[in-house]
LOMARMI-657806 format. One record per residue (C-alpha): residue in one letter; x, y, z. Coordinates in steps of 0.001 Angstrom, whole numbers, plus 500000, padded with zeros to 6 digits. Layout:
N
AXYZ
...
***
This chain:
62
M726515927486960250
R728041928355956893
V730707931009956997
P730673933491954100
S734370933860953344
Q735720936897951585
Y739212937546950415
D740022939709953483
S739098937003955954
F740286934012953945
E743478933540955881
T741787933410959328
E738690931544958348
V740290928945955976
L744059928836956193
K744376929204959976
S741209927332960948
D741554924891963810
K739079922582962030
P738984921072958566
V737313923358956046
L734902922512953247
L735247925528950927
E732839926165948086
F733994928482945299
R730709929887943990
A729142932483941687
E725650933973941931
W724847932944938331
S726061929362938758
G723398926683938635
P725585924092940434
S726274926587943213
K722573927192943658
S721957923444943665
L724615922767946227
A723537925465948714
P720888923411950517
L723256920370950764
L726095922495952136
D723700924085954681
E722755920593955843
V726417919477956073
A727137922681958123
R724261921942960528
E725175918258960932
Y728995918550961172
G729412922158962311
E731296921247965470
R733919919253963551
L733991921025960220
T733814924609958969
V731733925057955808
A732501928248953958
S731626929792950589
L733754932105948591
D732133934245945852
I734724934134943065
E733332937261941449
S733361939495944514
D735876942286944655
S736269942115948437
***
């Protein structure tokens, strides 16, 4: 499962994670972000027990 990271939970979800983290910095308007979404979902399903897949919206205020 992909974890939606926000700035207030970044430390616990990313910096203090007990597993490696694949972090996507994304924006809603970004074509590459939209293109990567299905691939990152697949990676999260396949490697979810060994890896945390998270996305951080770079334009979010929270």
